[in-house]
N, CA, C and O atoms as a MOPAC input file, in Angstrom:
PM7 MOZYME 1SCF
protein

 N     98.65000 1    57.82800 1    88.71000 1
 C     99.30600 1    58.81600 1    89.41600 1
 C    100.40200 1    58.26600 1    91.05600 1
 O    100.59300 1    58.90200 1    92.09200 1
 N    100.88700 1    56.93200 1    90.66100 1
 C    101.61500 1    56.97200 1    92.44300 1
 C    102.12800 1    57.77600 1    93.25500 1
 O    102.06900 1    57.70300 1    94.48300 1
 N    102.87500 1    58.91600 1    92.34600 1
 C    103.97000 1    59.11400 1    93.17700 1
 C    104.04900 1    60.16600 1    93.74700 1
 O    105.04300 1    60.58700 1    94.33900 1
 N    102.28400 1    61.07100 1    93.54100 1
 C    101.53200 1    62.02700 1    93.55300 1
 C    100.79200 1    61.41300 1    94.71500 1
 O    100.59200 1    62.23100 1    95.61300 1
 N    100.26400 1    60.02800 1    94.98300 1
 C     99.07800 1    59.53700 1    96.86200 1
 C    100.06100 1    60.84300 1    97.62200 1
 O     99.50100 1    61.93600 1    97.71400 1
 N    101.52100 1    60.71600 1    98.16200 1
 C    102.05300 1    60.68400 1    99.42100 1
 C    102.39500 1    62.32100 1    99.79900 1
 O    103.21100 1    62.63400 1   100.66500 1
 N    101.59000 1    63.33300 1    98.95800 1
 C    101.92800 1    64.24000 1    98.86500 1
 C    101.13400 1    64.94900 1   100.33900 1
 O    101.52000 1    65.31200 1   101.45000 1
 N    100.24400 1    64.90900 1    99.83700 1
 C     98.99300 1    65.34600 1   100.42200 1
 C     99.58800 1    65.06500 1   102.36400 1
 O     99.72400 1    65.99100 1   103.16400 1
 N     99.75100 1    64.07500 1   102.57300 1
 C     99.99700 1    63.21700 1   103.81800 1
 C    102.17700 1    63.76800 1   104.66100 1
 O    102.72600 1    63.75300 1   105.76300 1
 N    102.50500 1    64.08400 1   103.42400 1
 C    103.81600 1    64.73400 1   103.78000 1
 C    103.61900 1    66.61100 1   104.40600 1
 O    104.35600 1    67.17700 1   105.21400 1
 N    101.71600 1    67.51400 1   103.29900 1
 C    101.61100 1    68.28500 1   103.44700 1
 C    101.24500 1    68.50000 1   105.42300 1
 O    101.67700 1    69.15700 1   106.37000 1
 N    100.30000 1    67.56700 1   105.16600 1
 C     98.69600 1    67.27000 1   106.71700 1
 C    100.51700 1    67.33300 1   107.50000 1
 O    100.75700 1    68.54000 1   107.49300 1
 N    101.87500 1    66.54500 1   108.15900 1
 C    102.89500 1    66.63600 1   108.40500 1
 C    103.70000 1    67.77200 1   108.91900 1
 O    104.31100 1    68.00700 1   109.96100 1
 N    103.37400 1    68.65900 1   107.31300 1
 C    104.32500 1    70.09200 1   107.90000 1
 C    103.51400 1    70.64100 1   108.55700 1
 O    103.87800 1    71.08600 1   109.64500 1
 N    102.32200 1    70.78400 1   108.19200 1
 C    101.45400 1    71.48600 1   108.90500 1
 C    101.17400 1    71.06600 1   110.52700 1
 O    101.05700 1    71.63800 1   111.61000 1
 N    101.15500 1    70.19000 1   110.17900 1
 C    100.81700 1    69.39100 1   112.53100 1
 C    102.26700 1    69.57500 1   112.92000 1
 O    102.32400 1    69.55300 1   114.15000 1
 N    103.51700 1    69.75400 1   112.35800 1
 C    104.03200 1    69.77600 1   113.10400 1
 C    104.81000 1    71.11700 1   112.97300 1
 O    105.96600 1    71.09900 1   113.39600 1
 N    104.39500 1    72.13800 1   112.50900 1
 C    104.79400 1    73.71300 1   112.25100 1
 C    103.34700 1    74.45300 1   112.86200 1
 O    103.53600 1    75.65800 1   113.03100 1
 N    102.19500 1    74.08600 1   113.16600 1
 C    101.49600 1    73.41600 1   114.60000 1
 C    101.82000 1    73.54400 1   115.97700 1
 O    101.29100 1    74.25800 1   116.82800 1
 N    102.64800 1    72.84700 1   116.05900 1
 C    102.63600 1    71.62600 1   117.35000 1
 C    104.31000 1    73.30300 1   117.50900 1
 O    104.23900 1    74.11300 1   118.43400 1
 N    105.27100 1    73.36600 1   116.64800 1
 C    106.11400 1    74.12700 1   116.79100 1
 C    105.21500 1    75.97800 1   117.29000 1
 O    105.22000 1    76.62300 1   118.33800 1
 N    104.72200 1    76.16800 1   116.24300 1
 C    103.59500 1    76.79900 1   116.86200 1
 C    103.31400 1    77.32900 1   118.41800 1
 O    103.55800 1    78.29400 1   119.14200 1
 N    102.42500 1    75.64200 1   118.44500 1
 C    102.42600 1    76.35200 1   119.86300 1
 C    103.15900 1    76.24400 1   121.31700 1
 O    103.04800 1    76.94300 1   122.32400 1
 N    103.97800 1    75.05100 1   121.02200 1
 C    105.07900 1    75.11400 1   122.20200 1
 C    105.77900 1    75.70300 1   121.93800 1
 O    106.88600 1    75.21700 1   122.16900 1
 N    105.81200 1    77.25800 1   121.22800 1
 C    106.95800 1    78.26100 1   121.94600 1
 C    105.77700 1    79.65700 1   122.15700 1
 O    106.20900 1    80.79500 1   122.33800 1
 N    104.47800 1    79.39800 1   122.10900 1
 C    103.95800 1    80.15800 1   122.91300 1
 C    103.47300 1    80.22200 1   124.47600 1
 O    103.39400 1    81.23100 1   125.17600 1
 N    103.09700 1    78.54900 1   124.91500 1
 C    102.98700 1    78.54000 1   125.91700 1
 C    104.69900 1    79.13200 1   126.52000 1
 O    105.01400 1    79.97300 1   127.36300 1
 N    105.34900 1    78.41100 1   125.80400 1
 C    107.04700 1    78.65500 1   126.30500 1
 C    107.40000 1    80.51800 1   126.79700 1
 O    108.11200 1    81.02100 1   127.66500 1
 N    106.47600 1    81.09600 1   125.71900 1
 C    107.06400 1    82.05300 1   125.70400 1
 C    106.31600 1    83.01300 1   126.49200 1
 O    106.68900 1    84.01300 1   127.10600 1
 N    104.74100 1    82.28000 1   126.27700 1
 C    104.19900 1    82.91300 1   128.17600 1
 C    105.18200 1    82.12700 1   129.50700 1
 O    105.62200 1    82.79200 1   130.44600 1
 N    105.31900 1    81.22300 1   129.42300 1
 C    106.01000 1    81.01200 1   130.64500 1
 C    106.66200 1    81.09200 1   131.40700 1
 O    106.71000 1    80.88200 1   132.61900 1
 N    107.91100 1    81.82400 1   129.77200 1
 C    108.61000 1    83.00200 1   130.58300 1
 C    108.15500 1    84.10900 1   130.63500 1
 O    108.63100 1    85.11300 1   131.16600 1
 N    107.21100 1    83.97100 1   130.08500 1
 C    106.52300 1    85.84100 1   130.87200 1
 C    105.83200 1    85.31000 1   132.30200 1
 O    105.52600 1    86.16200 1   133.13600 1
 N    105.63900 1    84.17700 1   132.52200 1
 C    104.60400 1    84.44900 1   134.06800 1
 C    106.32300 1    84.04200 1   134.64300 1
 O    107.19400 1    84.65100 1   134.02200 1
 N    106.78600 1    83.14900 1   135.67400 1
 C    108.29300 1    83.20300 1   135.53300 1
 C    109.09600 1    84.28500 1   135.80400 1
 O    110.13900 1    84.20800 1   136.45400 1
 N    108.35000 1    85.94200 1   135.01500 1
 C    110.34300 1    86.40500 1   135.06500 1
 C    108.70600 1    87.25000 1   135.87800 1
 O    108.36500 1    86.21300 1   136.44600 1
 N    108.14300 1    87.76400 1   136.08500 1
 C    106.87400 1    88.52100 1   136.47700 1
 C    106.44900 1    87.54300 1   138.20200 1
 O    105.73300 1    88.12100 1   139.02100 1
 N    106.86100 1    86.45900 1   138.43500 1
 C    107.05400 1    85.70800 1   139.89300 1
 C    108.07900 1    86.15500 1   140.03000 1
 O    107.98900 1    87.02000 1   140.90000 1
 N    109.40800 1    86.04700 1   139.53800 1
 C    111.14900 1    86.43600 1   139.96100 1
 C    110.56800 1    88.45000 1   139.87700 1
 O    111.03900 1    88.94200 1   140.90200 1
 N    110.29200 1    88.85300 1   139.58700 1
 C    109.98900 1    90.98000 1   140.03400 1
 C    109.60400 1    90.38400 1   141.20900 1
 O    110.28200 1    90.22900 1   142.22500 1
 N    107.72800 1    89.85000 1   140.86400 1
 C    107.07500 1    89.80100 1   142.63900 1
 C    107.59900 1    89.72600 1   143.38800 1
 O    107.08600 1    90.44500 1   144.24600 1
 N    108.69000 1    89.13100 1   143.86300 1
 C    109.52000 1    87.75400 1   144.93700 1
 C    110.61100 1    88.42900 1   145.21200 1
 O    111.04000 1    88.54800 1   146.35900 1
 N    111.66700 1    89.40300 1   143.22400 1
 C    112.23200 1    90.18100 1   143.84800 1
 C    111.46800 1    92.10500 1   145.04000 1
 O    112.09100 1    92.79200 1   145.84900 1
 N    109.95300 1    92.25200 1   144.51000 1
 C    110.49800 1    93.62000 1   146.02000 1
 C    109.72100 1    92.83800 1   146.69500 1
 O    109.22300 1    93.64600 1   147.47800 1
 N    109.17500 1    91.62700 1   146.99400 1
 C    108.58300 1    91.33600 1   148.31600 1
 C    109.79000 1    91.54300 1   148.97400 1
 O    109.65300 1    92.21100 1   149.99800 1
 N    111.92500 1    90.88500 1   148.50900 1
 C    112.69900 1    91.18600 1   148.97700 1
 C    112.74500 1    92.72800 1   149.88000 1
 O    112.45300 1    93.23800 1   150.96100 1
 N    113.42500 1    93.04200 1   148.36200 1
 C    113.36800 1    94.88300 1   149.38800 1
 C    112.53500 1    95.24300 1   150.45300 1
 O    112.94100 1    95.36400 1   151.60900 1
 N    111.09100 1    95.46000 1   150.00200 1
 C    109.70200 1    95.37900 1   151.03200 1
 C    110.91700 1    95.37000 1   152.01200 1
 O    111.54000 1    96.30700 1   152.51100 1
 N    111.13100 1    93.32500 1   152.19300 1
 C    111.20300 1    93.47800 1   153.79200 1
 C    112.41400 1    93.66600 1   154.58800 1
 O    112.74700 1    93.41600 1   155.74700 1
 N    113.07200 1    94.31100 1   153.33200 1
 C    114.93400 1    94.82000 1   153.99900 1
 C    114.41100 1    96.67400 1   154.37800 1
 O    115.23500 1    97.46700 1   154.83400 1

């Protein structure tokens, strides 16, 4: 069965790619949330100043 040999490698590659995409999307969304919070805090400070 030489044709069935590369299948686990392809599956492993797909699994690692999907996990990397999930981790990067989670990091991206958390960074967006933090930047939004920072922007709102800056806006509040700006409003308090005036």
